[in-house]
C-alpha positions, 0 to 999 in steps of 0.5 A: 291617193298615191297613185292619183298623186303620182299620176298627175305629176306623171302627166306634168312631167310629161307635159313639161318634157314636150316642151323641153324637147321643143325648146331644145330642138328650135334653135337648131331648126331655126339656125338656117333661117336666123342666119339668113335673117340676121346675116350672122356667120357659122362662129356666131350660130355656134356661140348661140348654141353654146349659150343654151348650154351654158344656160344649161350648165348654170342651171343644172348647177343651181337645182340642187341647191334651190331644192334645199333652199326653197323647195323642188315644186317651187323651183321647177315651176319658176324655171320653166316660166324662164323659157317663156320669158327667154323665147318673148326676149328672142322676138323683141330684138335683134341685138346679138348680146340679147340673143345671147342672153335670150339663148341662155335663159331658154337653155337655163329653163331647158336644163332645169325642166330636164333635170328636175323631171328625171329626179321627179320621175326617179323619186316615184319609180325608183330603179326602174328605168322603163318609166324613165324612158317612156317620160322621156319619150315625150321629150322626143314628142317636142323635138318632133313638134318643133321643126314642124311647127317651123314648117307651118309657120313659115308656110303660113307667112308667120316666119320663124318668130311664129315658131318661137311664139308658139313655143313661149305659149306652150311653156305655160301649159305645164306650169299651169298644170303643175301648180296642183301637183304634190311631190314626194318629200325628199330623203334628206338627212337633217344635217344634209339640209345644213351642209352639202353632202359631197361623197359621190365624189368618192363613188366609182359608178358616178364618175363611169356614169359621168363619162357616158352621159358628157359624151352622149350630151357632147354629140346630141347638142351638137347634132341637134344645133347643127344637123339641119345647117349640116344638111343644107350647106353640105348638099345632102338635102334642101332645107325643107328636106332637111327639116323633114329628115330632123322630124324622122329622126325625133320620131325615131328617137319617139319609137326607140324610147318606147322600145327602150321602156320595153327593153328595160325590163328585159335587159339590164341598164348597163346592156342597154346603153352599150347597145344604144351607144354602138348603134349611134356611133355606126349611124353617125359615121354612116351619115358622114359618108351617105349623101343620097337622100334615101340613104339620109332617111335610112341613117337618121332612123338608125342615129335616132334609135341610138339616141333613144333611151341614153339619158334615161338610162345614165340616170337610172344606172347611178339612181341610187346615189341621186336619192341619197345625195340631193345635190349629185343630180344637179352636179352630174347633168353639169359636168356633163354638160361641159362638152356641149358648151364648148364643142358647138362653138369650136364646130362653128369656127372651125365650119368658117375655116373648112366647112360643116362637113368636116366640122362635124367629123369632130363628134366622132371622138365623143361617140367613140368615148361614148362607147368606151364608157358604156363598155367599162359600165357593163363590166363594172357591173358585171363584177358586181 
């Protein structure tokens, strides 16, 4: 019975991760079309990207508290619906303030979906990162579908609004499937139900893992948000080709997560994190200097492989702490998202002054930081 319930949980989480992947990618995919339709500048585009990160951060901060107050399943399913409502709101108005609210809602749903999904998988898998990477593979499936849906909508004369409507409907699928699942009981001490235990702040592994995820989420959000605009406006590719390059990147992420699920059984999580960090930093630096279409295809494959397993491995790296401290996972992902709030907006403001190509170079600092924390993490684990 337990295996049957675990299988149901994995199916629901996998479906939700597809929607989370679509939600995460869609704004960056839509941004050129929205800018052309609404006429806003780079700075406001960056603000919209940052607004999704604000929603993610606020919801990550609340997930642990909501779990303690109304239960994990109720929180998880209710917050899936928030994304659907956000997409519907995005279709109803062109008002900039309302667009910001819609982005906040979709970001909140994305953050809750990712955090709860990771926490639930961590509960049923222990410290085995192979299942975590396998489930996060479905994020990449959704990420591949988002630009494909947009291309089909535009070709079918539905426009970018058609793609948004499809995402709103897609959010109802994991919600409906999740109504019947039974989540395992959290191992929470009785005293923890009355007061929050903040002991994880004293754990060295928490902060090392935090540093890695902070840098990764910053570059992931910024690259996802600006990559199509960068390809088009920097002259590397026309918009249709830019969308195809985006799909290529996420197909590589998908393949990389399958590969990471295999590698996780053959090498330690810290070693895998360092390899992925070096790989993604090298690919990004190459991207800034290569401008041929063929070169971009190669770089996007390499970048996708480098991105593929970082989030899941960071969660696994500190997984034992998340089981002991129920609030810690929400705090962990909240702190990691701070860079994702500010950096895309800073890049948008910089792009209005010096161009999007120069603004993208800001991210080199965070790629280097991720690699440094990964090296420290490997050394720390080797010392025991």
